C-alpha positions in Angstrom: 35.6 -53.6 223.5 32.5 -51.4 224.4 31.7 -48.4 222.3 34.0 -45.6 222.6 32.9 -42.1 224.2 34.6 -38.8 223.9 34.3 -36.6 227.1 34.9 -33.0 225.9 36.4 -30.5 228.5 35.6 -27.1 228.0 38.2 -24.5 228.7 36.6 -23.6 232.0 36.5 -27.2 233.3 40.3 -27.6 234.3 39.7 -29.7 237.2 37.8 -33.1 238.2 35.9 -30.9 240.6 34.1 -29.3 237.6 34.7 -31.4 234.4 32.2 -34.2 233.4 34.5 -37.1 233.1 34.4 -40.4 235.0 35.4 -40.4 238.4 38.3 -43.0 237.3 39.9 -43.9 234.1 38.0 -46.1 231.8 39.3 -47.7 228.7 36.1 -46.8 226.6 36.3 -43.0 227.3 38.8 -40.7 225.8 39.2 -37.4 227.5 39.4 -34.4 224.7 40.7 -30.8 225.1 40.3 -28.4 222.2 41.9 -25.1 221.3 39.5 -23.2 219.0 41.0 -21.0 216.3 37.8 -19.3 215.8 37.3 -18.5 219.4 40.8 -17.4 219.8 40.3 -14.9 217.0 36.8 -13.6 218.1 38.1 -10.7 220.4 41.3 -9.3 221.1 41.9 -11.5 224.3 44.3 -10.2 227.1 47.5 -12.2 226.9 47.3 -13.2 230.4 43.9 -14.6 230.1 45.2 -16.9 227.3 48.0 -18.0 229.3 45.9 -18.9 232.2 43.4 -20.8 229.9 46.0 -22.4 227.8 48.4 -23.5 230.8 45.6 -24.6 233.0 44.5 -26.9 230.2 47.9 -28.4 229.6 48.3 -29.0 233.3 44.9 -30.5 233.7 45.7 -32.9 230.6 48.9 -33.9 232.2 47.3 -34.6 235.6 44.6 -36.7 233.7 47.3 -38.7 232.0 49.3 -39.3 235.2 46.1 -40.8 236.8 45.7 -43.3 233.8 43.2 -41.5 231.7 43.3 -41.5 227.9 43.8 -37.7 226.7 43.6 -35.9 223.2 44.7 -32.2 222.9 44.0 -30.9 219.5 43.9 -27.5 217.8 40.6 -27.1 215.4 39.0 -24.5 213.4 36.1 -24.4 215.8 35.1 -26.8 218.7 32.3 -28.4 216.7 34.5 -29.1 213.7 37.2 -30.5 216.2 34.6 -33.0 217.7 33.4 -34.1 214.7 36.8 -34.8 213.3 37.9 -36.6 216.4 34.7 -38.9 216.6 35.4 -39.9 213.1 39.3 -40.4 213.5 38.9 -42.5 216.9 35.7 -44.4 215.7 33.6 -42.8 218.8 29.8 -43.6 219.0 29.1 -40.8 221.5 30.3 -37.6 222.8 29.7 -36.2 226.4 30.0 -32.4 227.0 28.8 -29.8 229.7 26.1 -27.6 228.4 27.1 -24.3 227.0 28.1 -21.8 229.7 27.3 -18.8 227.4 25.5 -18.4 224.3 28.5 -18.9 221.8 29.2 -22.3 223.3 25.5 -23.2 223.3 25.4 -22.5 219.4 28.6 -24.3 219.1 27.5 -27.4 220.7 24.3 -27.0 218.5 26.6 -27.2 215.2 28.5 -29.9 216.9 25.4 -32.1 217.4 24.4 -31.7 213.4 28.1 -32.7 212.3 28.0 -35.6 214.8 24.8 -36.9 213.9 25.6 -36.9 210.1 28.6 -39.3 211.3 26.3 -41.2 213.3 27.5 -40.1 216.8 25.3 -39.0 219.5 25.9 -35.8 221.6 25.0 -35.9 225.3 24.9 -32.7 227.2 25.2 -32.6 231.1 24.7 -30.1 233.6 27.4 -27.7 234.5 28.8 -28.5 237.8 30.7 -25.4 238.1 27.6 -23.7 239.7 25.6 -24.3 242.8 22.3 -23.5 241.2 20.9 -24.9 237.9 19.6 -22.9 235.3 16.2 -24.5 235.7 16.4 -23.7 239.4 17.1 -19.8 238.7 14.1 -19.8 236.3 11.8 -21.3 238.7 12.9 -18.7 241.2 12.4 -15.8 238.8 9.1 -16.9 237.2 6.3 -14.6 238.1 8.7 -12.1 239.9 8.2 -8.2 239.1 11.8 -7.6 240.5 15.0 -10.0 240.4 16.4 -9.0 243.6 19.8 -10.8 244.3 19.3 -10.5 248.0 16.3 -12.9 248.0 17.9 -15.4 245.7 21.1 -15.0 248.2 19.1 -16.1 251.1 17.5 -19.2 249.4 20.9 -20.2 248.3 22.1 -19.9 251.9 19.2 -21.9 253.2 19.7 -24.6 250.5 23.3 -25.0 251.2 23.3 -24.4 255.0 26.1 -21.5 254.7 26.0 -19.3 257.7 22.8 -20.7 258.9 22.1 -21.5 262.6 20.3 -24.7 263.8 17.2 -22.5 264.3 17.1 -21.3 260.7 18.2 -17.7 261.3 21.2 -16.2 259.5 24.4 -16.3 261.5 25.4 -13.2 263.2 21.7 -12.2 263.5 21.6 -10.4 260.0 21.5 -11.7 256.4 23.8 -8.8 255.0 26.5 -6.8 256.7 27.5 -4.8 253.8 26.7 -1.5 255.8 30.0 -2.2 257.8 32.1 -2.9 254.6 32.6 0.8 253.3 35.7 1.9 254.9 38.3 3.8 252.8 41.9 2.3 252.9 43.8 4.0 256.0 46.2 6.7 255.0 49.5 5.5 256.0 48.7 1.8 255.8 51.2 -0.1 253.1 49.2 -1.7 250.2 49.8 -5.3 250.2 51.7 -6.8 247.3 50.2 -8.2 244.4 50.4 -12.1 244.8 51.8 -14.4 242.2 52.7 -17.9 241.6 56.2 -18.3 239.7 55.4 -19.6 236.4 56.7 -23.3 235.7 57.9 -24.6 232.4 54.5 -25.3 230.9 53.4 -21.7 231.9 56.5 -20.2 230.5 56.0 -21.9 227.2 52.5 -20.6 227.0 53.7 -17.0 227.8 56.1 -17.1 225.0 53.6 -18.5 222.7 51.3 -15.5 223.1 53.8 -12.7 223.7 53.9 -12.1 219.9 50.6 -13.0 218.8 48.9 -10.2 217.0 45.4 -8.6 217.6 45.8 -9.3 221.5 46.1 -6.9 224.5 48.0 -6.6 227.7 51.3 -7.6 229.1 52.1 -11.1 229.6 55.3 -10.5 231.9 53.5 -10.2 235.4 51.6 -13.3 234.7 51.3 -15.0 238.1 48.0 -16.8 238.6 47.6 -20.4 239.8 47.4 -23.0 236.8 47.1 -26.0 238.7 44.5 -27.4 241.1 47.3 -27.6 244.0 48.4 -23.9 243.4 44.8 -22.9 243.5 44.1 -24.5 246.9 47.1 -22.9 248.4 46.1 -19.4 246.9 42.6 -19.9 248.8 44.3 -21.0 252.0 46.6 -18.0 251.8 43.7 -15.6 251.2 41.5 -17.0 254.0 44.6 -16.5 256.5 46.1 -13.4 255.1 43.2 -11.4 253.7 39.7 -12.4 254.6 39.8 -11.3 258.3 39.9 -7.6 257.0 38.4 -8.1 253.6 35.1 -6.8 254.6 35.7 -3.4 255.8 37.9 -2.6 252.9 36.4 -4.2 249.9 35.3 -1.2 248.4 38.5 0.9 249.2 40.5 2.0 246.1 44.3 2.7 246.3 46.6 3.8 243.3 48.8 1.2 242.0 46.7 -1.6 243.8 44.3 -3.9 241.8 43.5 -6.2 244.6 44.1 -4.7 247.9 42.4 -7.2 250.1 40.5 -9.1 247.4 41.3 -12.6 246.6 41.5 -12.8 242.9 39.5 -16.1 243.3 37.2 -15.5 240.2 39.6 -16.0 237.6 40.5 -19.5 239.3 36.9 -20.4 240.0 35.8 -19.5 236.6 38.6 -21.5 234.9 37.6 -24.6 237.1 40.4 -24.9 239.3 38.2 -24.5 242.6 34.8 -25.4 242.9 32.7 -22.4 244.3 31.3 -24.5 247.2 34.6 -25.4 248.7 35.5 -21.8 248.4 32.3 -20.8 250.1 32.5 -23.5 252.9 36.3 -22.7 253.5 35.4 -19.0 254.1 32.6 -20.1 256.6 35.0 -22.6 258.5 37.2 -19.6 259.0 34.3 -17.5 260.9 33.2 -20.9 262.8 36.6 -21.1 264.0 36.8 -17.5 265.2 39.4 -16.5 262.6 37.3 -14.1 260.6 34.7 -11.6 261.6 31.1 -12.1 260.3 31.2 -9.2 258.1 34.1 -10.4 256.3 33.0 -13.9 256.0 29.4 -12.9 254.8 30.7 -10.2 252.5 33.0 -12.6 250.8 30.5 -15.5 250.7 27.9 -13.2 249.3 30.1 -12.4 246.0 30.1 -16.2 245.3 27.0 -17.7 246.8 25.0 -14.9 246.2 26.2 -12.6 243.2 27.9 -15.1 241.0 25.2 -17.4 240.9 22.6 -14.7 240.5 24.5 -13.0 237.9 24.6 -16.3 236.0 21.0 -16.9 236.2 20.1 -13.2 235.1 22.5 -13.7 232.1 20.1 -16.7 230.8 17.0 -14.7 231.9 17.7 -11.6 229.8 19.4 -13.2 226.7 19.6 -12.6 223.8 18.3 -9.2 224.2 21.2 -8.3 226.8 23.8 -8.3 224.1 22.2 -5.2 222.5 20.5 -3.7 225.6 20.9 0.2 225.6 18.0 1.6 227.7 19.7 5.1 228.1 20.3 5.2 224.2 24.2 5.7 224.7 25.7 6.1 221.3 29.5 6.3 221.9 32.2 3.7 220.8 34.8 3.1 223.7 37.5 5.7 224.1 40.8 4.4 223.0 42.0 5.2 226.6 40.6 1.9 227.4 43.2 0.3 225.5 46.2 2.4 225.9 45.6 4.7 229.0 48.9 6.1 228.8 48.5 7.4 225.1 50.7 4.6 223.6 49.7 3.3 220.3 47.3 0.5 219.8 46.6 -1.2 216.6 48.7 1.3 215.0 46.6 4.5 216.3 48.2 6.8 218.8 46.2 9.4 220.9 46.6 11.5 224.1 47.2 9.9 227.4 44.4 9.7 230.1 44.9 12.6 232.7 42.3 11.3 235.1 44.5 9.4 237.6 41.7 7.1 238.8 40.7 6.0 235.2 44.3 5.8 234.1 45.2 3.6 237.2 42.6 1.1 236.9 42.8 0.4 233.1 46.8 0.3 233.6 46.0 -2.4 236.1 43.8 -4.2 233.7 46.6 -4.0 231.1 49.4 -5.0 233.3 47.4 -7.9 235.4 44.2 -8.4 233.7 42.2 -7.3 236.5 41.2 -4.7 238.8 38.7 -5.3 241.8 35.0 -4.6 241.7 34.8 -1.1 242.7 37.4 0.0 240.0 35.1 -1.9 237.6 31.8 -0.3 238.6 32.8 3.1 240.2 35.5 4.2 238.0 35.2 2.3 234.6 31.7 1.8 234.2 30.8 5.0 236.0 32.9 7.1 233.5 31.7 5.1 230.4 28.1 5.5 231.3 28.2 9.4 232.1 30.2 9.6 229.0 27.6 7.6 226.8 29.4 4.8 225.7 27.2 1.9 224.0 27.1 -0.8 226.5 27.8 -3.5 224.0 31.4 -1.7 223.2 32.4 -1.6 226.9 31.2 -5.4 227.3 33.5 -6.5 224.8 36.5 -4.8 226.1 35.5 -6.4 229.6 35.1 -9.7 227.9 38.4 -9.6 226.0 40.5 -7.8 228.9 39.7 -9.4 232.2 41.2 -12.9 233.3 37.9 -13.9 235.1 35.6 -12.6 232.5 33.3 -14.8 230.3 30.3 -13.7 228.6 27.9 -15.1 231.2 29.5 -13.0 233.9 30.6 -9.8 232.3 27.6 -9.1 229.9 24.9 -8.8 232.8 27.5 -7.1 235.2 28.2 -4.3 232.3 25.0 -4.0 230.5 23.0 -4.5 233.7 24.6 -3.2 236.8 27.4 -1.1 235.4 25.7 0.7 232.5 21.9 0.3 233.4 21.7 -0.9 229.7 19.0 -3.4 230.8 16.9 -0.8 231.9 16.7 -1.8 235.7 16.2 -5.5 235.5 19.5 -6.0 237.7 19.9 -2.4 239.4 17.1 -0.4 240.4 19.3 2.6 239.5 22.3 3.6 237.6 25.5 3.5 239.5 26.7 6.9 238.8 28.7 9.2 240.9 30.7 12.5 240.9 34.5 12.9 241.7 33.2 13.1 245.5 32.6 9.3 245.6 36.1 8.6 244.1 37.8 11.0 246.4 35.8 9.5 249.6 37.0 5.9 248.5 40.3 6.4 247.4 43.7 8.2 247.2 43.3 9.2 243.6 42.1 12.5 243.6 45.0 14.6 245.5 47.6 14.3 243.0 45.5 14.2 240.1 45.9 16.9 237.3 42.1 17.6 237.6 40.4 19.3 240.8 37.8 17.1 242.3 36.3 20.0 244.1 35.6 21.9 240.9 32.5 21.4 238.6 33.7 23.6 235.7 36.7 25.1 234.1 39.9 23.8 232.8 40.8 22.1 235.9 37.5 20.7 236.9 37.1 16.6 237.4 35.5 15.4 234.5 33.4 12.9 236.7 31.6 16.2 238.0 30.7 17.7 234.6 30.0 14.5 233.3 27.7 13.6 236.2 25.5 16.6 236.2 25.3 16.4 232.4 24.2 12.7 232.8 21.7 13.9 235.3 20.3 16.7 233.0 20.1 14.5 230.0 18.1 11.7 231.9 16.2 14.1 234.3 12.6 13.1 232.9 13.3 9.4 233.0 14.3 9.6 236.8 12.5 12.6 238.2 10.2 10.3 240.1 12.5 7.4 240.7 12.8 6.7 244.4 16.6 6.7 244.4 17.3 9.2 241.9 14.7 12.0 242.2 16.7 13.9 244.9 19.6 14.4 242.5 17.2 15.5 239.7 15.8 18.0 242.1 19.2 19.5 242.6 19.1 20.5 239.0 16.1 22.9 239.7 18.3 24.9 242.2 21.0 24.9 239.9 22.0 28.4 238.3 20.9 28.2 234.3 24.3 29.6 233.5 26.1 27.1 235.4 24.0 24.0 234.1 24.6 25.3 230.5 28.4 25.4 231.5 28.4 22.1 232.8 26.8 20.6 229.7 28.9 22.4 227.3 32.0 21.0 228.9 30.9 17.7 229.0 30.2 17.9 225.2 33.6 19.3 224.6 35.2 16.8 226.5 33.4 13.9 224.6 34.6 15.8 221.3 38.1 15.7 222.4 38.5 12.2 222.9 39.8 9.5 220.4 37.4 6.3 219.9 38.0 2.9 219.1 35.4 2.7 215.9 36.0 -1.2 215.7 34.2 -1.9 218.9 
């Protein structure tokens, strides 16, 4: 019998389209799936995130066994210790694994290499098959650039993969980007699409019950309904393309109370756990455009999020690490407000506090609690916007996103939060901070009308906190942005503002900060 190899499958490699395992079963290969106790205890993970990963792993293991693969599933103190123990137990001479997708896994595989070497076992790392650009490819693209603009990288990816390109080398529809067409608010009297769900099977229900009572975890498990098998994921993709993609573009930035998705696909959670490959998703959307089922603005807007933003943000994660974990260019000092864990004022970790009366913030956080998600504008222009203007340390907000969103892994959430969301990186990702007053929220959503606060007031007991926090932010950082080409017009507004009003705006912002309860553990 030939030497035995262990093929380690990471928690985000739950299909053969992504996992680095043989195409066909082999007697000399054992596929290994591990649960790491240390990783599970590292953050207060959302229960639905845990169910998604644990159930997908079990379904993948069952599909491999049905196909004839030798499979071992184990719990281990750490991934490194688990691999070393299994290598000794099974008499393996080699372990094959995918390169670490985030820094913690890189470090863990380094520890595994040491432990395995002591046992005379080699560790072979292979390229991550879950992306469309290698790390080396992005590094080559970024080398020597003063600005890392996603748009230029996106165009290269379009050319490389031949997506939405015409035979003469021009972009389909005559433009590279149709973002200007995709900024409509949701029509007033139009019903909100229901939240999609797949009915949990026995395996998934077992995992739901398993994590329901776990301590130091967050979120409700009851509404879990994400795909956990490749067949379910492919059906979900097809349903999105037929039912939502045609109108996705115009309304991708819209916000509606009680709607975490609207016309969004929720495919990021499914892709990031490995049930779908990003290229098959992109090609399916392109085919829908070629067949006349989807307008170019919707197809391009959706494809840009995967072929452009997802690949770019992963590249930027490695480009800016390890400093990205502590990036705080604006010197934001505050811990995370307790609202982010319990927006309705319910107790969290034994501590009670007041309910969040900002309707937009309360609702988008409640969506995360109930579903493990809210779409990208709720993340950026409500949650990150509020936290940035309040002065929350980027790392504290980042840990909340990492723990709470079913699609969040450090490689994707950290550059999004510490970069684009809070400008903690000082402008490497986004040329300016994404901050806005209540006027933006009012324009793009139906939150403001019934809110306890008045979006048109800047000061006073009924003033929208987004308003006085916005002007306080501009005043605090006026010197930094006074000559900024995209910010200087707003800083100039401060010059025309009465001194008494600015003093009142800043005083109210300080009083508001002082009134909040904070999570000192973040």
